[in-house]
C-alpha positions in Angstrom: -39.5 32.8 22.1 -40.7 31.9 18.8 -43.5 29.7 17.4 -41.9 26.3 16.6 -43.5 24.8 14.0 -45.0 21.0 13.3 -42.0 19.2 11.5 -42.8 18.9 7.4 -42.7 16.4 6.3 -43.5 14.2 9.6 -40.8 12.6 11.6 -40.4 9.3 10.5 -37.9 6.6 11.3 -37.6 3.9 8.6 -36.5 1.0 10.3 -38.4 1.0 13.2 -41.7 2.2 11.3 -42.1 4.5 13.5 -43.5 8.4 12.6 -44.2 11.3 14.9 -47.6 13.4 14.4 -49.2 15.9 16.6 -51.7 15.1 19.1 -55.3 15.5 18.5 -56.8 12.5 16.8 -59.9 9.9 17.4 -58.8 8.1 20.8 -55.4 10.3 21.8 -56.8 11.8 25.1 -58.0 7.9 26.1 -54.1 6.6 25.6 -52.7 9.8 27.1 -54.7 9.4 30.2 -53.7 6.0 30.1 -50.3 6.6 30.0 -50.5 9.1 32.9 -51.8 6.4 34.9 -49.1 4.2 33.9 -46.9 4.0 37.2 -43.7 4.0 35.0 -44.6 7.2 33.1 -46.0 8.7 36.6 -42.5 8.1 38.4 -40.3 9.2 35.6 -42.1 12.1 34.1 -44.2 15.3 35.0 -48.0 13.9 34.9 -50.6 16.3 36.1 -52.4 15.6 39.6 -55.7 15.0 37.3 -54.6 12.5 34.9 -58.6 11.9 33.3 -59.6 11.5 30.2 -61.0 15.0 30.4 -57.7 16.7 31.7 -55.9 14.4 28.4 -58.2 16.5 26.0 -57.7 19.8 27.7 -54.1 19.3 27.6 -54.2 18.1 23.4 -56.6 21.5 23.1 -53.6 23.3 24.7 -50.8 21.9 22.4 -51.0 24.5 19.2 -51.2 27.3 21.9 -47.5 26.2 23.6 -46.2 25.6 20.5 -47.0 28.7 19.2 -45.7 30.8 22.0 -42.6 28.5 22.0 -43.1 26.7 25.0 -43.0 23.2 24.0 -43.6 20.6 20.7 -45.5 17.8 21.9 -45.7 14.8 19.0 -47.0 11.5 19.2 -44.8 8.1 18.7 -47.2 6.1 16.5 -46.5 3.3 13.3 -46.8 3.9 9.9 -49.3 1.7 9.7 -51.6 2.5 12.4 -51.3 6.7 12.3 -53.9 6.6 15.3 -52.2 4.6 17.7 -50.2 6.0 20.5 -46.9 4.3 21.5 -45.5 7.0 23.4 -44.3 10.9 23.1 -40.9 12.5 22.5 -40.8 16.4 22.5 -39.3 19.7 23.3 -40.0 22.0 26.3 -37.8 24.5 28.3 -36.5 26.6 24.5 -34.2 29.4 25.8 -33.1 32.3 23.4 -29.7 31.0 23.4 -30.9 27.7 21.4 -30.8 25.0 23.9 -34.0 23.2 24.1 -35.0 20.2 26.7 -35.9 16.9 25.0 -38.5 14.4 26.9 -39.9 11.3 26.0 -41.8 8.3 27.3 -43.8 4.8 25.8 -46.7 3.0 26.5 -46.2 -0.3 28.3 -46.4 -2.7 25.0 -44.4 -0.1 23.1 -41.1 -0.7 25.3 -38.3 -2.1 24.6 -38.3 -2.1 20.6 -36.1 0.8 20.2 -38.7 3.0 19.5 -38.0 5.2 22.4 -34.1 5.5 20.9 -35.5 6.0 17.5 -38.0 8.6 18.2 -35.6 10.6 20.7 -32.9 10.3 17.5 -35.6 11.3 15.1 -36.5 14.4 16.7 -33.1 15.3 17.9 -31.8 15.1 14.3 -34.6 17.5 13.2 -34.3 19.8 16.2 -30.5 20.6 15.6 -30.1 20.9 12.0 -30.6 23.9 10.3 -33.9 25.3 9.2 -34.6 25.2 5.6 -37.6 27.7 4.0 -39.8 24.7 3.5 -39.6 23.8 7.5 -38.4 20.6 6.5 -34.5 20.8 7.6 -35.0 21.7 11.5 -35.3 24.3 14.2 -31.6 24.7 14.0 -31.1 24.7 17.9 -27.3 24.7 19.0 -28.0 22.2 22.3 -30.7 19.4 23.5 -30.4 18.2 26.8 -32.3 15.6 28.9 -33.1 14.4 32.6 -33.2 10.9 33.5 -34.2 9.7 37.3 -31.5 8.2 39.0 -31.2 4.8 38.4 -33.5 4.9 35.2 -31.1 2.7 32.9 -34.0 2.3 30.1 -33.4 6.3 29.5 -30.3 6.6 30.2 -30.0 3.5 27.6 -32.0 5.6 24.8 -30.0 9.1 25.6 -27.1 7.3 25.2 -27.7 5.5 22.2 -28.9 8.4 20.3 -25.5 10.4 21.0 -26.5 12.4 24.4 -23.7 12.4 26.9 -23.7 12.5 30.5 -22.8 16.0 31.9 -23.5 15.3 35.5 -26.4 16.0 38.2 -28.2 18.5 39.3 -31.5 18.6 41.6 -31.6 14.5 41.9 -31.6 13.9 38.0 -28.5 12.9 35.6 -28.0 16.0 32.9 -27.5 14.6 29.3 -26.7 16.8 26.4 -26.1 16.9 23.3 -24.6 19.6 20.6 -25.5 20.4 17.1 -21.7 20.1 16.5 -21.4 16.4 17.9 -24.6 15.1 15.9 -24.6 11.6 14.7 -27.4 11.0 12.2 
């Protein structure tokens, strides 16, 4: 697998004011541990058995290695006026040689219901599916992104639907959503 670059310039949405940045700022480990302990995040995403701040620090330290090996790209959803805040996360995983990857996301409880997940997923989707420029500003030029939602997770389904993903079916107890580069709504 190829290494995954950090988006440059950093991805942002002017309407909501979000900025997507790498993990690693002071306080990120505490915010990640709190998210892992949140019942909604734990029910809808894969969280580790150890949800301590120390485990969160270890996970954050491992992010550059996962990215350099082409395994995952995880970005903090923050606000432009307070880029140190962790409002949530959006990222890519399960990249394959055919140019497909899974998109995943979560938000902290106080960030939900404000359109931030939709903005974050839209921004990372557009970047991931657009052709790469020499300066990495354009994107990854992936062919397709897909996502899983838990049965009855209407919030996540709404985020994906508003972002242009289409429900493709069910697999392993999850609803499967997908969007291709040809179907991208910027």
